[in-house]
C-alpha positions, 0 to 999 in steps of 0.5 A: 228247421230252415231259416226264414226267406223274404221274397221281394216281388218287384218290377223295375218300373215301380217307384215304391219298389225302389223305395223298398230296396234300402229297407231290405238292405238294412234288414240284411245288415241287422239280421245277417245270415239268420234270414235269406232274401230273394228278389223276383222281377214279376215281369220276368217271372210271371209264373211265380207271381201268379203262383203266389197271387201277386197283384201289387208290387212291391209285395214281400212274402215271408216263408219258413220251411216252405210255408207262407207266414206273411204276405205284405203289400206295399213298402214295409220298413226294416223294423216292421220286417224284423219284428215279423222275422224275429219269432221265426229265427231259431 
């Protein structure tokens, strides 16, 4: 089984997206290599945004073994993310 992946769909012009960044950095410090974080700029990767049905930025997708487990729209705290990820790390 692979580790959970957090995909951050963002845009450079998005104010809330800039607020999400520090939460992801805090999460990365807390969970280290137990998780993987990927950042996807929706303006540069519309194909991926469409595939995941992204309509709001920031949106975080949590995947495990290629399956979407959670889709979170808006700014999400590091603590909330950690609570969702802990059951997924093995």
